[in-house]
Gaussian input, Z-matrix of N, CA and C with variables (Angstrom, degrees):
# hf/3-21g

backbone

0 1
 N
 C     1     B1
 C     2     B2     1     A1
 N     3     B3     2     A2     1     D1
 C     4     B4     3     A3     2     D2
 C     5     B5     4     A4     3     D3
 N     6     B6     5     A5     4     D4
 C     7     B7     6     A6     5     D5
 C     8     B8     7     A7     6     D6
 N     9     B9     8     A8     7     D7
 C    10    B10     9     A9     8     D8
 C    11    B11    10    A10     9     D9
 N    12    B12    11    A11    10    D10
 C    13    B13    12    A12    11    D11
 C    14    B14    13    A13    12    D12
 N    15    B15    14    A14    13    D13
 C    16    B16    15    A15    14    D14
 C    17    B17    16    A16    15    D15
 N    18    B18    17    A17    16    D16
 C    19    B19    18    A18    17    D17
 C    20    B20    19    A19    18    D18
 N    21    B21    20    A20    19    D19
 C    22    B22    21    A21    20    D20
 C    23    B23    22    A22    21    D21
 N    24    B24    23    A23    22    D22
 C    25    B25    24    A24    23    D23
 C    26    B26    25    A25    24    D24
 N    27    B27    26    A26    25    D25
 C    28    B28    27    A27    26    D26
 C    29    B29    28    A28    27    D27
 N    30    B30    29    A29    28    D28
 C    31    B31    30    A30    29    D29
 C    32    B32    31    A31    30    D30
 N    33    B33    32    A32    31    D31
 C    34    B34    33    A33    32    D32
 C    35    B35    34    A34    33    D33
 N    36    B36    35    A35    34    D34
 C    37    B37    36    A36    35    D35
 C    38    B38    37    A37    36    D36
 N    39    B39    38    A38    37    D37
 C    40    B40    39    A39    38    D38
 C    41    B41    40    A40    39    D39
 N    42    B42    41    A41    40    D40
 C    43    B43    42    A42    41    D41
 C    44    B44    43    A43    42    D42
 N    45    B45    44    A44    43    D43
 C    46    B46    45    A45    44    D44
 C    47    B47    46    A46    45    D45
 N    48    B48    47    A47    46    D46
 C    49    B49    48    A48    47    D47
 C    50    B50    49    A49    48    D48
 N    51    B51    50    A50    49    D49
 C    52    B52    51    A51    50    D50
 C    53    B53    52    A52    51    D51
 N    54    B54    53    A53    52    D52
 C    55    B55    54    A54    53    D53
 C    56    B56    55    A55    54    D54
 N    57    B57    56    A56    55    D55
 C    58    B58    57    A57    56    D56
 C    59    B59    58    A58    57    D57
 N    60    B60    59    A59    58    D58
 C    61    B61    60    A60    59    D59
 C    62    B62    61    A61    60    D60
 N    63    B63    62    A62    61    D61
 C    64    B64    63    A63    62    D62
 C    65    B65    64    A64    63    D63
 N    66    B66    65    A65    64    D64
 C    67    B67    66    A66    65    D65
 C    68    B68    67    A67    66    D66
 N    69    B69    68    A68    67    D67
 C    70    B70    69    A69    68    D68
 C    71    B71    70    A70    69    D69
 N    72    B72    71    A71    70    D70
 C    73    B73    72    A72    71    D71
 C    74    B74    73    A73    72    D72
 N    75    B75    74    A74    73    D73
 C    76    B76    75    A75    74    D74
 C    77    B77    76    A76    75    D75
 N    78    B78    77    A77    76    D76
 C    79    B79    78    A78    77    D77
 C    80    B80    79    A79    78    D78
 N    81    B81    80    A80    79    D79
 C    82    B82    81    A81    80    D80
 C    83    B83    82    A82    81    D81
 N    84    B84    83    A83    82    D82
 C    85    B85    84    A84    83    D83
 C    86    B86    85    A85    84    D84
 N    87    B87    86    A86    85    D85
 C    88    B88    87    A87    86    D86
 C    89    B89    88    A88    87    D87
 N    90    B90    89    A89    88    D88
 C    91    B91    90    A90    89    D89
 C    92    B92    91    A91    90    D90
 N    93    B93    92    A92    91    D91
 C    94    B94    93    A93    92    D92
 C    95    B95    94    A94    93    D93
 N    96    B96    95    A95    94    D94
 C    97    B97    96    A96    95    D95
 C    98    B98    97    A97    96    D96
 N    99    B99    98    A98    97    D97
 C   100   B100    99    A99    98    D98
 C   101   B101   100   A100    99    D99
 N   102   B102   101   A101   100   D100
 C   103   B103   102   A102   101   D101
 C   104   B104   103   A103   102   D102
 N   105   B105   104   A104   103   D103
 C   106   B106   105   A105   104   D104
 C   107   B107   106   A106   105   D105
 N   108   B108   107   A107   106   D106
 C   109   B109   108   A108   107   D107
 C   110   B110   109   A109   108   D108
 N   111   B111   110   A110   109   D109
 C   112   B112   111   A111   110   D110
 C   113   B113   112   A112   111   D111
 N   114   B114   113   A113   112   D112
 C   115   B115   114   A114   113   D113
 C   116   B116   115   A115   114   D114
 N   117   B117   116   A116   115   D115
 C   118   B118   117   A117   116   D116
 C   119   B119   118   A118   117   D117
 N   120   B120   119   A119   118   D118
 C   121   B121   120   A120   119   D119
 C   122   B122   121   A121   120   D120
 N   123   B123   122   A122   121   D121
 C   124   B124   123   A123   122   D122
 C   125   B125   124   A124   123   D123
 N   126   B126   125   A125   124   D124
 C   127   B127   126   A126   125   D125
 C   128   B128   127   A127   126   D126
 N   129   B129   128   A128   127   D127
 C   130   B130   129   A129   128   D128
 C   131   B131   130   A130   129   D129
 N   132   B132   131   A131   130   D130
 C   133   B133   132   A132   131   D131
 C   134   B134   133   A133   132   D132
 N   135   B135   134   A134   133   D133
 C   136   B136   135   A135   134   D134
 C   137   B137   136   A136   135   D135
 N   138   B138   137   A137   136   D136
 C   139   B139   138   A138   137   D137
 C   140   B140   139   A139   138   D138
 N   141   B141   140   A140   139   D139
 C   142   B142   141   A141   140   D140
 C   143   B143   142   A142   141   D141
 N   144   B144   143   A143   142   D142
 C   145   B145   144   A144   143   D143
 C   146   B146   145   A145   144   D144
 N   147   B147   146   A146   145   D145
 C   148   B148   147   A147   146   D146
 C   149   B149   148   A148   147   D147
 N   150   B150   149   A149   148   D148
 C   151   B151   150   A150   149   D149
 C   152   B152   151   A151   150   D150
 N   153   B153   152   A152   151   D151
 C   154   B154   153   A153   152   D152
 C   155   B155   154   A154   153   D153
 N   156   B156   155   A155   154   D154
 C   157   B157   156   A156   155   D155
 C   158   B158   157   A157   156   D156
 N   159   B159   158   A158   157   D157
 C   160   B160   159   A159   158   D158
 C   161   B161   160   A160   159   D159
 N   162   B162   161   A161   160   D160
 C   163   B163   162   A162   161   D161
 C   164   B164   163   A163   162   D162
 N   165   B165   164   A164   163   D163
 C   166   B166   165   A165   164   D164
 C   167   B167   166   A166   165   D165
 N   168   B168   167   A167   166   D166
 C   169   B169   168   A168   167   D167
 C   170   B170   169   A169   168   D168
 N   171   B171   170   A170   169   D169
 C   172   B172   171   A171   170   D170
 C   173   B173   172   A172   171   D171
 N   174   B174   173   A173   172   D172
 C   175   B175   174   A174   173   D173
 C   176   B176   175   A175   174   D174
 N   177   B177   176   A176   175   D175
 C   178   B178   177   A177   176   D176
 C   179   B179   178   A178   177   D177
 N   180   B180   179   A179   178   D178
 C   181   B181   180   A180   179   D179
 C   182   B182   181   A181   180   D180
 N   183   B183   182   A182   181   D181
 C   184   B184   183   A183   182   D182
 C   185   B185   184   A184   183   D183
 N   186   B186   185   A185   184   D184
 C   187   B187   186   A186   185   D185
 C   188   B188   187   A187   186   D186
 N   189   B189   188   A188   187   D187
 C   190   B190   189   A189   188   D188
 C   191   B191   190   A190   189   D189
 N   192   B192   191   A191   190   D190
 C   193   B193   192   A192   191   D191
 C   194   B194   193   A193   192   D192
 N   195   B195   194   A194   193   D193
 C   196   B196   195   A195   194   D194
 C   197   B197   196   A196   195   D195
 N   198   B198   197   A197   196   D196
 C   199   B199   198   A198   197   D197
 C   200   B200   199   A199   198   D198
 N   201   B201   200   A200   199   D199
 C   202   B202   201   A201   200   D200
 C   203   B203   202   A202   201   D201
 N   204   B204   203   A203   202   D202
 C   205   B205   204   A204   203   D203
 C   206   B206   205   A205   204   D204
 N   207   B207   206   A206   205   D205
 C   208   B208   207   A207   206   D206
 C   209   B209   208   A208   207   D207
 N   210   B210   209   A209   208   D208
 C   211   B211   210   A210   209   D209
 C   212   B212   211   A211   210   D210
 N   213   B213   212   A212   211   D211
 C   214   B214   213   A213   212   D212
 C   215   B215   214   A214   213   D213
 N   216   B216   215   A215   214   D214
 C   217   B217   216   A216   215   D215
 C   218   B218   217   A217   216   D216
 N   219   B219   218   A218   217   D217
 C   220   B220   219   A219   218   D218
 C   221   B221   220   A220   219   D219
 N   222   B222   221   A221   220   D220
 C   223   B223   222   A222   221   D221
 C   224   B224   223   A223   222   D222
 N   225   B225   224   A224   223   D223
 C   226   B226   225   A225   224   D224
 C   227   B227   226   A226   225   D225
 N   228   B228   227   A227   226   D226
 C   229   B229   228   A228   227   D227
 C   230   B230   229   A229   228   D228
 N   231   B231   230   A230   229   D229
 C   232   B232   231   A231   230   D230
 C   233   B233   232   A232   231   D231

   B1=1.4521
   B2=1.5284
   B3=1.2834
   B4=1.4632
   B5=1.5223
   B6=1.3093
   B7=1.4582
   B8=1.5130
   B9=1.3496
   B10=1.4580
   B11=1.5285
   B12=1.2920
   B13=1.4531
   B14=1.5203
   B15=1.3151
   B16=1.4683
   B17=1.5195
   B18=1.3086
   B19=1.4678
   B20=1.5252
   B21=1.3035
   B22=1.4760
   B23=1.5247
   B24=1.3176
   B25=1.4613
   B26=1.5224
   B27=1.3264
   B28=1.4674
   B29=1.5233
   B30=1.3187
   B31=1.4717
   B32=1.5252
   B33=1.3457
   B34=1.4747
   B35=1.5361
   B36=1.3290
   B37=1.4636
   B38=1.5219
   B39=1.3256
   B40=1.4648
   B41=1.5256
   B42=1.3219
   B43=1.4691
   B44=1.5308
   B45=1.3259
   B46=1.4676
   B47=1.5129
   B48=1.3191
   B49=1.4628
   B50=1.5199
   B51=1.3170
   B52=1.4672
   B53=1.5308
   B54=1.3346
   B55=1.4823
   B56=1.5297
   B57=1.3107
   B58=1.4637
   B59=1.5304
   B60=1.3169
   B61=1.4639
   B62=1.5241
   B63=1.3319
   B64=1.4675
   B65=1.5248
   B66=1.3318
   B67=1.4809
   B68=1.5141
   B69=1.3342
   B70=1.4619
   B71=1.5241
   B72=1.3336
   B73=1.4563
   B74=1.5241
   B75=1.3341
   B76=1.4584
   B77=1.5175
   B78=1.3160
   B79=1.4649
   B80=1.5273
   B81=1.3189
   B82=1.4590
   B83=1.5229
   B84=1.3180
   B85=1.4614
   B86=1.5291
   B87=1.3332
   B88=1.4686
   B89=1.5245
   B90=1.3317
   B91=1.4675
   B92=1.5228
   B93=1.3298
   B94=1.4692
   B95=1.5233
   B96=1.3395
   B97=1.4759
   B98=1.5264
   B99=1.3262
   B100=1.4689
   B101=1.5280
   B102=1.3285
   B103=1.4739
   B104=1.5275
   B105=1.3292
   B106=1.4605
   B107=1.5266
   B108=1.3254
   B109=1.4703
   B110=1.5238
   B111=1.3377
   B112=1.4658
   B113=1.5313
   B114=1.3253
   B115=1.4622
   B116=1.5261
   B117=1.3235
   B118=1.4670
   B119=1.5186
   B120=1.3174
   B121=1.4587
   B122=1.5122
   B123=1.3279
   B124=1.4666
   B125=1.5277
   B126=1.3340
   B127=1.4669
   B128=1.5233
   B129=1.3192
   B130=1.4659
   B131=1.5188
   B132=1.3258
   B133=1.4549
   B134=1.5166
   B135=1.3096
   B136=1.4512
   B137=1.5232
   B138=1.2983
   B139=1.4614
   B140=1.5245
   B141=1.3297
   B142=1.4619
   B143=1.5143
   B144=1.3225
   B145=1.4642
   B146=1.5203
   B147=1.3365
   B148=1.4662
   B149=1.5246
   B150=1.3376
   B151=1.4654
   B152=1.5230
   B153=1.3352
   B154=1.4614
   B155=1.5178
   B156=1.3306
   B157=1.4613
   B158=1.5274
   B159=1.3210
   B160=1.4578
   B161=1.5293
   B162=1.3458
   B163=1.4555
   B164=1.5214
   B165=1.3163
   B166=1.4655
   B167=1.5279
   B168=1.3066
   B169=1.4578
   B170=1.5111
   B171=1.3245
   B172=1.4636
   B173=1.5249
   B174=1.3361
   B175=1.4552
   B176=1.5081
   B177=1.3094
   B178=1.4611
   B179=1.5249
   B180=1.3315
   B181=1.4630
   B182=1.5199
   B183=1.3107
   B184=1.4658
   B185=1.5298
   B186=1.3401
   B187=1.4675
   B188=1.5328
   B189=1.3085
   B190=1.4606
   B191=1.5273
   B192=1.3085
   B193=1.4638
   B194=1.5218
   B195=1.3379
   B196=1.4647
   B197=1.5302
   B198=1.3042
   B199=1.4601
   B200=1.5240
   B201=1.3114
   B202=1.4648
   B203=1.5320
   B204=1.3133
   B205=1.4613
   B206=1.5206
   B207=1.3017
   B208=1.4576
   B209=1.5298
   B210=1.3236
   B211=1.4522
   B212=1.5250
   B213=1.2854
   B214=1.4489
   B215=1.5231
   B216=1.3314
   B217=1.4678
   B218=1.5012
   B219=1.3100
   B220=1.4580
   B221=1.5338
   B222=1.3122
   B223=1.4468
   B224=1.5329
   B225=1.3505
   B226=1.4704
   B227=1.5239
   B228=1.2977
   B229=1.4521
   B230=1.5343
   B231=1.2957
   B232=1.4769
   B233=1.5008
   A1=110.04
   A2=115.76
   A3=121.50
   A4=110.57
   A5=115.76
   A6=122.16
   A7=108.82
   A8=115.11
   A9=118.74
   A10=107.65
   A11=116.16
   A12=123.24
   A13=106.90
   A14=116.60
   A15=120.83
   A16=107.59
   A17=116.62
   A18=121.85
   A19=110.06
   A20=114.74
   A21=123.02
   A22=112.62
   A23=116.68
   A24=121.68
   A25=108.34
   A26=117.22
   A27=120.57
   A28=110.37
   A29=115.40
   A30=120.87
   A31=111.54
   A32=117.59
   A33=119.05
   A34=111.10
   A35=117.91
   A36=121.19
   A37=109.47
   A38=116.19
   A39=120.25
   A40=110.85
   A41=117.25
   A42=120.89
   A43=110.50
   A44=116.23
   A45=119.76
   A46=111.92
   A47=116.04
   A48=120.53
   A49=110.56
   A50=116.63
   A51=120.88
   A52=110.56
   A53=117.81
   A54=120.65
   A55=110.42
   A56=115.95
   A57=119.96
   A58=110.83
   A59=116.87
   A60=121.43
   A61=110.38
   A62=117.28
   A63=120.95
   A64=111.06
   A65=117.35
   A66=120.27
   A67=111.74
   A68=116.84
   A69=121.33
   A70=112.52
   A71=117.58
   A72=120.92
   A73=113.30
   A74=116.07
   A75=121.31
   A76=110.11
   A77=114.70
   A78=119.66
   A79=108.65
   A80=115.11
   A81=120.47
   A82=110.50
   A83=116.74
   A84=121.93
   A85=111.32
   A86=117.11
   A87=120.61
   A88=110.99
   A89=116.42
   A90=119.86
   A91=110.57
   A92=117.48
   A93=120.85
   A94=110.24
   A95=117.33
   A96=120.14
   A97=110.79
   A98=116.57
   A99=120.23
   A100=111.23
   A101=116.58
   A102=120.35
   A103=110.60
   A104=116.78
   A105=120.04
   A106=111.67
   A107=117.18
   A108=120.50
   A109=110.87
   A110=117.20
   A111=120.49
   A112=110.78
   A113=116.89
   A114=121.01
   A115=111.77
   A116=116.49
   A117=120.65
   A118=111.10
   A119=117.66
   A120=121.36
   A121=111.07
   A122=115.68
   A123=119.76
   A124=111.32
   A125=116.56
   A126=118.40
   A127=110.90
   A128=115.30
   A129=119.48
   A130=111.16
   A131=114.77
   A132=121.53
   A133=108.38
   A134=115.49
   A135=120.05
   A136=110.50
   A137=116.40
   A138=121.64
   A139=111.77
   A140=117.14
   A141=120.17
   A142=112.03
   A143=117.51
   A144=121.46
   A145=110.78
   A146=117.41
   A147=119.98
   A148=111.11
   A149=117.91
   A150=121.23
   A151=109.77
   A152=117.65
   A153=121.01
   A154=110.72
   A155=117.57
   A156=120.86
   A157=111.11
   A158=116.82
   A159=120.07
   A160=111.95
   A161=116.91
   A162=120.20
   A163=113.07
   A164=118.38
   A165=121.69
   A166=109.72
   A167=116.88
   A168=121.57
   A169=116.43
   A170=119.11
   A171=118.75
   A172=111.70
   A173=116.54
   A174=120.36
   A175=115.75
   A176=118.21
   A177=119.60
   A178=112.08
   A179=117.21
   A180=120.66
   A181=112.10
   A182=117.08
   A183=120.85
   A184=110.03
   A185=117.03
   A186=118.49
   A187=111.40
   A188=116.19
   A189=121.41
   A190=110.35
   A191=115.13
   A192=120.77
   A193=108.53
   A194=117.47
   A195=117.78
   A196=110.97
   A197=115.73
   A198=120.32
   A199=109.36
   A200=117.60
   A201=119.60
   A202=110.37
   A203=115.25
   A204=120.13
   A205=109.63
   A206=116.41
   A207=122.76
   A208=107.09
   A209=115.03
   A210=119.29
   A211=108.51
   A212=115.33
   A213=120.82
   A214=108.70
   A215=114.70
   A216=120.32
   A217=109.01
   A218=117.59
   A219=119.21
   A220=110.06
   A221=115.28
   A222=121.68
   A223=108.62
   A224=115.91
   A225=120.53
   A226=108.72
   A227=115.88
   A228=120.86
   A229=110.44
   A230=116.17
   A231=120.11
   A232=111.72
   D1=146.29
   D2=179.81
   D3=-85.03
   D4=160.19
   D5=176.57
   D6=-128.01
   D7=150.44
   D8=173.21
   D9=-136.54
   D10=154.95
   D11=178.07
   D12=-121.41
   D13=127.03
   D14=179.44
   D15=-104.38
   D16=114.70
   D17=-179.43
   D18=-98.38
   D19=157.15
   D20=174.40
   D21=57.97
   D22=39.59
   D23=177.29
   D24=-79.86
   D25=126.46
   D26=179.65
   D27=-60.12
   D28=145.93
   D29=-177.61
   D30=-62.33
   D31=-37.44
   D32=-179.79
   D33=-67.50
   D34=-29.85
   D35=176.87
   D36=-69.11
   D37=-43.96
   D38=178.18
   D39=-63.21
   D40=-41.82
   D41=179.64
   D42=-64.89
   D43=-41.95
   D44=177.66
   D45=-64.19
   D46=-38.83
   D47=177.51
   D48=-65.38
   D49=-38.92
   D50=178.53
   D51=-65.34
   D52=-41.00
   D53=177.68
   D54=-64.25
   D55=-43.55
   D56=179.45
   D57=-63.62
   D58=-41.47
   D59=178.13
   D60=-61.77
   D61=-42.42
   D62=178.80
   D63=-63.18
   D64=-40.30
   D65=177.88
   D66=-61.44
   D67=-35.15
   D68=-178.45
   D69=-92.09
   D70=-1.40
   D71=179.61
   D72=69.00
   D73=33.64
   D74=-179.06
   D75=-122.62
   D76=164.09
   D77=173.07
   D78=-74.68
   D79=165.60
   D80=177.28
   D81=-58.44
   D82=-42.94
   D83=-179.60
   D84=-65.96
   D85=-43.04
   D86=179.57
   D87=-65.25
   D88=-36.98
   D89=178.06
   D90=-65.80
   D91=-42.79
   D92=178.21
   D93=-62.04
   D94=-40.74
   D95=177.61
   D96=-62.39
   D97=-43.39
   D98=-179.47
   D99=-62.84
   D100=-42.21
   D101=179.43
   D102=-63.76
   D103=-45.06
   D104=-179.86
   D105=-65.09
   D106=-42.38
   D107=179.80
   D108=-63.18
   D109=-39.85
   D110=178.94
   D111=-67.56
   D112=-38.43
   D113=-178.95
   D114=-65.64
   D115=-37.81
   D116=-178.00
   D117=-79.53
   D118=-35.94
   D119=-179.49
   D120=88.68
   D121=176.87
   D122=-177.89
   D123=-70.30
   D124=157.60
   D125=177.22
   D126=-62.78
   D127=148.04
   D128=-179.19
   D129=-67.77
   D130=142.78
   D131=176.79
   D132=-109.00
   D133=158.54
   D134=174.52
   D135=-72.62
   D136=165.88
   D137=-178.35
   D138=-59.28
   D139=-45.00
   D140=-179.52
   D141=-60.83
   D142=-41.27
   D143=178.66
   D144=-65.03
   D145=-40.98
   D146=179.24
   D147=-65.17
   D148=-40.67
   D149=178.44
   D150=-64.89
   D151=-45.43
   D152=179.94
   D153=-61.53
   D154=-40.05
   D155=179.35
   D156=-66.59
   D157=-39.79
   D158=-178.25
   D159=-64.31
   D160=-37.29
   D161=-175.53
   D162=-101.93
   D163=9.97
   D164=179.73
   D165=-65.89
   D166=138.04
   D167=174.00
   D168=81.72
   D169=11.71
   D170=179.33
   D171=-110.91
   D172=13.93
   D173=173.39
   D174=91.77
   D175=15.32
   D176=179.96
   D177=-91.13
   D178=4.95
   D179=-179.53
   D180=-82.51
   D181=-13.44
   D182=-177.47
   D183=-77.35
   D184=150.89
   D185=178.68
   D186=-65.99
   D187=148.18
   D188=179.87
   D189=-80.62
   D190=145.84
   D191=175.41
   D192=-73.89
   D193=144.47
   D194=177.73
   D195=-65.80
   D196=144.76
   D197=179.37
   D198=-79.26
   D199=145.05
   D200=178.56
   D201=-65.63
   D202=151.67
   D203=179.93
   D204=-68.10
   D205=129.65
   D206=-179.79
   D207=-125.16
   D208=131.43
   D209=176.56
   D210=-84.79
   D211=124.78
   D212=-179.22
   D213=-102.82
   D214=125.53
   D215=179.05
   D216=-114.43
   D217=140.75
   D218=178.17
   D219=-68.16
   D220=150.68
   D221=179.41
   D222=-78.46
   D223=136.82
   D224=174.66
   D225=-116.94
   D226=144.16
   D227=-179.41
   D228=-113.97
   D229=52.27
   D230=-178.74
   D231=-85.69

């Protein structure tokens, strides 16, 4: 895991962070981690993963039925 050091943090910001941490039942450090993680958002997923997640649970996991045989004829313009 990475570490960061925040220098020159105003005292009122630290006090506000401490109050917020107490409301959430977390340490000051855990609260700062939660705020940063929320600000950045979840890691990016690939397109295929996003599509699979969007359609998960709607019944598309079942195998497809074979399509009936269709005779295809070329179009004529006579």
